[in-house]
One Martini backbone bead per residue (centre of mass of N, CA, C, O) as a GRO file, in nm:
protein
  164
    1UNK     BB    1  14.863  10.646  14.900
    2UNK     BB    2  14.753  10.844  15.109
    3UNK     BB    3  14.458  10.829  15.019
    4UNK     BB    4  14.409  10.531  15.077
    5UNK     BB    5  14.488  10.538  15.375
    6UNK     BB    6  14.279  10.751  15.460
    7UNK     BB    7  14.026  10.584  15.370
    8UNK     BB    8  14.078  10.342  15.556
    9UNK     BB    9  14.072  10.496  15.818
   10UNK     BB   10  13.789  10.611  15.781
   11UNK     BB   11  13.633  10.332  15.735
   12UNK     BB   12  13.701  10.208  16.024
   13UNK     BB   13  13.504  10.420  16.170
   14UNK     BB   14  13.284  10.259  16.041
   15UNK     BB   15  13.016  10.097  15.990
   16UNK     BB   16  12.888   9.851  15.807
   17UNK     BB   17  12.637  10.003  15.713
   18UNK     BB   18  12.786  10.258  15.605
   19UNK     BB   19  12.963  10.114  15.396
   20UNK     BB   20  12.731   9.997  15.226
   21UNK     BB   21  12.606  10.273  15.157
   22UNK     BB   22  12.855  10.391  15.012
   23UNK     BB   23  12.893  10.172  14.799
   24UNK     BB   24  12.609  10.188  14.679
   25UNK     BB   25  12.620  10.488  14.605
   26UNK     BB   26  12.864  10.471  14.420
   27UNK     BB   27  12.741  10.276  14.218
   28UNK     BB   28  12.497  10.456  14.144
   29UNK     BB   29  12.661  10.696  14.039
   30UNK     BB   30  12.808  10.546  13.817
   31UNK     BB   31  12.556  10.442  13.665
   32UNK     BB   32  12.431  10.722  13.614
   33UNK     BB   33  12.667  10.836  13.452
   34UNK     BB   34  12.660  10.628  13.228
   35UNK     BB   35  12.366  10.684  13.141
   36UNK     BB   36  12.408  10.985  13.067
   37UNK     BB   37  12.601  10.910  12.832
   38UNK     BB   38  12.430  10.674  12.674
   39UNK     BB   39  12.139  10.779  12.616
   40UNK     BB   40  12.184  10.973  12.370
   41UNK     BB   41  12.307  10.754  12.191
   42UNK     BB   42  12.060  10.565  12.188
   43UNK     BB   43  11.857  10.767  12.073
   44UNK     BB   44  12.012  10.817  11.810
   45UNK     BB   45  12.005  10.526  11.713
   46UNK     BB   46  11.695  10.501  11.693
   47UNK     BB   47  11.656  10.732  11.488
   48UNK     BB   48  11.833  10.605  11.266
   49UNK     BB   49  11.664  10.349  11.228
   50UNK     BB   50  11.404  10.493  11.141
   51UNK     BB   51  11.526  10.644  10.900
   52UNK     BB   52  11.618  10.393  10.748
   53UNK     BB   53  11.337  10.272  10.706
   54UNK     BB   54  11.228  10.511  10.542
   55UNK     BB   55  11.444  10.507  10.316
   56UNK     BB   56  11.388  10.219  10.219
   57UNK     BB   57  11.096  10.273  10.138
   58UNK     BB   58  11.163  10.497   9.934
   59UNK     BB   59  11.345  10.325   9.750
   60UNK     BB   60  11.130  10.123   9.670
   61UNK     BB   61  10.935  10.326   9.545
   62UNK     BB   62  11.136  10.438   9.333
   63UNK     BB   63  11.177  10.173   9.182
   64UNK     BB   64  10.883  10.147   9.093
   65UNK     BB   65  10.873  10.427   8.941
   66UNK     BB   66  11.101  10.379   8.733
   67UNK     BB   67  10.945  10.181   8.554
   68UNK     BB   68  10.726  10.395   8.462
   69UNK     BB   69  10.924  10.614   8.350
   70UNK     BB   70  11.047  10.451   8.111
   71UNK     BB   71  10.773  10.471   7.944
   72UNK     BB   72  10.829  10.805   7.911
   73UNK     BB   73  10.987  10.837   7.678
   74UNK     BB   74  11.133  10.991   7.410
   75UNK     BB   75  10.935  11.019   7.087
   76UNK     BB   76  11.016  11.275   6.897
   77UNK     BB   77  11.197  11.153   6.712
   78UNK     BB   78  11.102  11.199   6.371
   79UNK     BB   79  10.880  11.396   6.400
   80UNK     BB   80  10.623  11.563   6.268
   81UNK     BB   81  10.469  11.851   6.231
   82UNK     BB   82  10.158  11.949   6.269
   83UNK     BB   83   9.892  12.046   6.087
   84UNK     BB   84   9.684  12.298   6.204
   85UNK     BB   85   9.495  12.356   6.444
   86UNK     BB   86   9.528  12.361   6.775
   87UNK     BB   87   9.260  12.227   6.843
   88UNK     BB   88   9.293  11.976   6.664
   89UNK     BB   89   9.555  11.875   6.792
   90UNK     BB   90   9.447  11.845   7.079
   91UNK     BB   91   9.223  11.643   7.013
   92UNK     BB   92   9.409  11.427   6.898
   93UNK     BB   93   9.581  11.383   7.153
   94UNK     BB   94   9.347  11.309   7.341
   95UNK     BB   95   9.249  11.064   7.180
   96UNK     BB   96   9.518  10.906   7.185
   97UNK     BB   97   9.487  10.912   7.521
   98UNK     BB   98   9.188  10.865   7.605
   99UNK     BB   99   9.060  11.167   7.631
  100UNK     BB  100   8.814  11.388   7.784
  101UNK     BB  101   8.716  11.699   7.765
  102UNK     BB  102   8.560  11.949   7.952
  103UNK     BB  103   8.782  12.160   7.862
  104UNK     BB  104   8.830  12.363   7.542
  105UNK     BB  105   9.008  12.658   7.534
  106UNK     BB  106   9.066  12.995   7.403
  107UNK     BB  107   9.309  13.265   7.507
  108UNK     BB  108   9.542  13.456   7.388
  109UNK     BB  109   9.703  13.174   7.289
  110UNK     BB  110   9.572  13.010   7.510
  111UNK     BB  111   9.522  12.686   7.648
  112UNK     BB  112   9.238  12.513   7.799
  113UNK     BB  113   9.244  12.221   8.005
  114UNK     BB  114   8.997  11.968   8.112
  115UNK     BB  115   9.039  11.655   8.296
  116UNK     BB  116   9.016  11.296   8.330
  117UNK     BB  117   9.191  11.024   8.508
  118UNK     BB  118   9.305  10.701   8.618
  119UNK     BB  119   9.607  10.811   8.566
  120UNK     BB  120   9.882  11.006   8.622
  121UNK     BB  121  10.061  10.895   8.387
  122UNK     BB  122   9.871  10.983   8.160
  123UNK     BB  123   9.927  11.283   8.198
  124UNK     BB  124  10.233  11.270   8.144
  125UNK     BB  125  10.208  11.156   7.859
  126UNK     BB  126  10.056  11.394   7.746
  127UNK     BB  127  10.282  11.601   7.795
  128UNK     BB  128  10.480  11.473   7.590
  129UNK     BB  129  10.297  11.508   7.342
  130UNK     BB  130  10.273  11.813   7.359
  131UNK     BB  131  10.576  11.871   7.330
  132UNK     BB  132  10.611  11.737   7.047
  133UNK     BB  133  10.378  11.962   6.942
  134UNK     BB  134  10.468  12.250   7.056
  135UNK     BB  135  10.382  12.266   7.367
  136UNK     BB  136  10.371  12.493   7.629
  137UNK     BB  137  10.387  12.503   7.962
  138UNK     BB  138  10.222  12.708   8.214
  139UNK     BB  139  10.000  12.516   8.357
  140UNK     BB  140   9.959  12.278   8.641
  141UNK     BB  141   9.688  12.062   8.766
  142UNK     BB  142   9.685  11.795   9.008
  143UNK     BB  143   9.415  11.589   9.134
  144UNK     BB  144   9.260  11.396   9.366
  145UNK     BB  145   8.933  11.264   9.357
  146UNK     BB  146   8.994  10.959   9.425
  147UNK     BB  147   9.017  10.730   9.710
  148UNK     BB  148   9.150  10.413   9.637
  149UNK     BB  149   9.305  10.121   9.628
  150UNK     BB  150   9.232  10.046   9.311
  151UNK     BB  151   9.120  10.344   9.252
  152UNK     BB  152   9.202  10.627   9.054
  153UNK     BB  153   9.123  10.982   9.039
  154UNK     BB  154   9.205  11.245   8.807
  155UNK     BB  155   9.259  11.594   8.787
  156UNK     BB  156   9.309  11.830   8.510
  157UNK     BB  157   9.488  12.145   8.462
  158UNK     BB  158   9.565  12.322   8.154
  159UNK     BB  159   9.820  12.550   8.040
  160UNK     BB  160   9.890  12.647   7.695
  161UNK     BB  161  10.141  12.698   7.431
  162UNK     BB  162  10.229  12.761   7.113
  163UNK     BB  163  10.537  12.671   6.959
  164UNK     BB  164  10.731  12.796   6.654
   0.00000   0.00000   0.00000
């Protein structure tokens, strides 16, 4: 109570203009303090909204990709292992996947394949066929050769070894 009385006594000694300036300044100080507290929270909120939009876009993309991954299921069960040379088996698998190798060579038990495909999933499907026929992947390099809205062209370099 003494503080309020002393402030009233002090303010009576001031002119109307000085009191308006003090009240205005006090209001501005309070508003600035509130803004200093709320601004980081608002900025964090905006960043979280942007992150949410990115994550929702990623989730949509993953849902679309999940449909194509289901097509790549394991069909190895019940398959018999093919007899013949590794080169013949590799050529058969490549033909089955409608791919033509640019390079198909063998060195010290490793096979080196290089080819192009219209679809990266075709390369992954080939990888599953190779695994079913007991070829172990040693190196794989896939790069996009053409970038177009409607058509994609991918180049693949594969090093693998037959496991028996």
